[in-house]
VEXVEXZA-251483 format. One line per 2 residues: number of its first residue (from 1); for each residue x, z, y of N, C-alpha, C. Coordinates in steps of 0.2 Angstrom, whole numbers. Layout:
# residues N
NUM> X:Z:Y:X:Z:Y:X:Z:Y ~ ...
//
This chain:
# residues 103
1> 29:-70:12:25:-69:4:18:-69:9 ~ 13:-69:11:10:-67:14:1:-65:10
3> -4:-59:9:-7:-56:7:-12:-55:10 ~ -19:-60:7:-22:-53:9:-31:-51:3
5> -33:-48:6:-39:-44:1:-45:-44:7 ~ -47:-47:1:-57:-45:6:-61:-43:-3
7> -65:-41:3:-72:-38:-4:-69:-32:-8 ~ -64:-29:-3:-63:-24:-8:-65:-20:-7
9> -70:-11:-12:-67:-7:-10:-66:-2:-5 ~ -69:-2:-1:-64:2:6:-60:7:6
11> -65:10:1:-63:21:-2:-57:16:-5 ~ -56:11:-6:-48:12:-11:-42:5:-5
13> -44:4:-3:-39:3:3:-32:6:3 ~ -30:13:0:-26:18:3:-22:13:-4
15> -27:13:-12:-22:12:-15:-20:8:-17 ~ -25:0:-14:-25:-4:-13:-17:-4:-10
17> -16:-2:-5:-7:-6:-3:-5:-4:-8 ~ -4:2:-8:4:6:-11:3:2:-17
19> -5:0:-21:-4:-5:-28:5:-10:-27 ~ -1:-14:-18:5:-22:-17:12:-18:-15
21> 13:-14:-15:20:-12:-12:21:-12:-19 ~ 21:-11:-22:26:-10:-32:28:-15:-33
23> 24:-19:-32:26:-28:-30:28:-32:-26 ~ 30:-30:-18:33:-33:-12:33:-28:-9
25> 38:-31:-5:40:-26:1:36:-27:8 ~ 31:-29:5:25:-27:13:26:-25:20
27> 26:-28:26:26:-23:32:20:-21:33 ~ 17:-17:39:14:-15:39:8:-19:35
29> 1:-16:34:-7:-21:31:-9:-16:37 ~ -12:-24:41:-22:-23:43:-27:-23:43
31> -30:-16:42:-39:-19:41:-41:-19:42 ~ -44:-26:45:-48:-28:51:-55:-31:47
33> -63:-29:47:-69:-35:43:-69:-33:37 ~ -67:-26:34:-65:-27:29:-63:-30:24
35> -55:-33:25:-50:-38:25:-44:-31:25 ~ -38:-33:21:-31:-30:21:-29:-35:23
37> -24:-39:23:-18:-40:27:-11:-40:28 ~ -5:-42:26:2:-42:29:5:-46:25
39> 9:-42:26:17:-50:25:23:-46:25 ~ 27:-49:20:36:-47:19:39:-53:15
41> 46:-51:18:49:-54:17:54:-52:8 ~ 53:-57:6:60:-55:0:61:-62:-2
43> 64:-60:-14:66:-64:-12:61:-63:-19 ~ 57:-67:-26:56:-66:-34:62:-66:-39
45> 64:-63:-41:69:-62:-46:66:-66:-55 ~ 71:-62:-60:70:-67:-66:68:-71:-68
47> 68:-78:-62:61:-83:-62:56:-85:-61 ~ 51:-77:-62:44:-79:-60:43:-81:-52
49> 36:-87:-58:34:-92:-49:29:-89:-47 ~ 31:-92:-42:24:-90:-36:19:-91:-36
51> 14:-93:-44:9:-93:-44:11:-87:-50 ~ 16:-82:-55:14:-79:-56:14:-74:-55
53> 15:-72:-48:17:-65:-44:9:-65:-43 ~ 7:-69:-40:-1:-72:-37:-4:-66:-41
55> -7:-68:-48:-7:-66:-52:-7:-62:-56 ~ 1:-60:-54:0:-53:-57:1:-45:-51
57> 0:-48:-45:-2:-44:-36:-10:-45:-39 ~ -12:-50:-39:-19:-49:-41:-20:-42:-46
59> -20:-44:-52:-21:-40:-60:-19:-32:-54 ~ -12:-31:-51:-14:-23:-50:-18:-21:-45
61> -21:-25:-40:-28:-23:-35:-32:-25:-39 ~ -34:-25:-43:-42:-26:-45:-43:-21:-51
63> -35:-18:-54:-33:-13:-58:-37:-11:-53 ~ -36:-8:-46:-37:-1:-42:-40:1:-40
65> -45:-8:-36:-51:-6:-34:-57:-10:-38 ~ -55:-8:-46:-61:-4:-49:-68:-12:-55
67> -64:-19:-51:-66:-22:-49:-66:-33:-43 ~ -65:-35:-45:-65:-39:-41:-65:-41:-37
69> -62:-42:-33:-61:-44:-25:-58:-49:-24 ~ -55:-53:-20:-53:-61:-15:-48:-59:-15
71> -42:-61:-19:-34:-59:-17:-29:-66:-17 ~ -28:-69:-9:-26:-73:-6:-19:-71:-6
73> -11:-77:-9:-6:-75:-7:-5:-82:-7 ~ 1:-82:0:6:-88:1:10:-89:3
75> 14:-93:-1:18:-89:-2:26:-97:1 ~ 30:-93:2:36:-101:3:40:-100:-2
77> 42:-103:-4:50:-107:-7:53:-105:-6 ~ 61:-104:-4:62:-101:1:70:-107:-4
79> 70:-106:-8:76:-110:-11:75:-116:-11 ~ 71:-118:-11:69:-127:-11:67:-129:-8
81> 65:-129:1:61:-131:3:62:-134:6 ~ 55:-140:9:56:-150:7:64:-150:16
83> 67:-152:16:74:-154:20:74:-164:19 ~ 76:-162:22:81:-170:28:88:-169:23
85> 92:-172:19:95:-172:18:103:-173:23 ~ 107:-176:26:110:-177:30:116:-178:26
87> 122:-183:25:129:-185:23:133:-190:26 ~ 138:-190:33:137:-194:37:145:-196:34
89> 147:-202:34:151:-205:26:156:-207:35 ~ 162:-210:29:167:-213:33:167:-218:43
91> 160:-220:41:160:-222:49:159:-221:52 ~ 154:-216:50:154:-207:56:159:-204:58
93> 163:-203:52:171:-199:55:176:-202:59 ~ 176:-211:61:181:-217:65:178:-215:71
95> 169:-214:71:167:-215:75:166:-210:82 ~ 167:-205:77:171:-196:79:178:-198:81
97> 185:-203:76:190:-203:78:190:-204:88 ~ 186:-213:88:186:-215:91:183:-210:99
99> 180:-206:97:178:-203:103:179:-196:109 ~ 184:-194:101:190:-188:102:197:-191:106
101> 198:-199:104:203:-205:108:200:-205:116 ~ 192:-207:117:190:-206:124:190:-200:130
103> 188:-195:124:189:-188:128:196:-189:128
//
């Protein structure tokens, strides 16, 4: 999960970081040009979607910020990544056996 917060009240940066960490275990936050950014690996639980998580953490940040600020959440769903499935068949096994005989 990657979190970027921009346009926030810089005096509230510490509180924003604390609020975000209550929702996700982020690694160190970086602050540059009035933008906070952090990333961290963990798992959503309880059937919560990435969109629900983004809404929840945005609301927590807006609450401590006291006003709107831009909250960007980049999430990767690790349990169902796009993938290619390979399942060698019996012919593949026969080719394997032939190779074994040759060696």
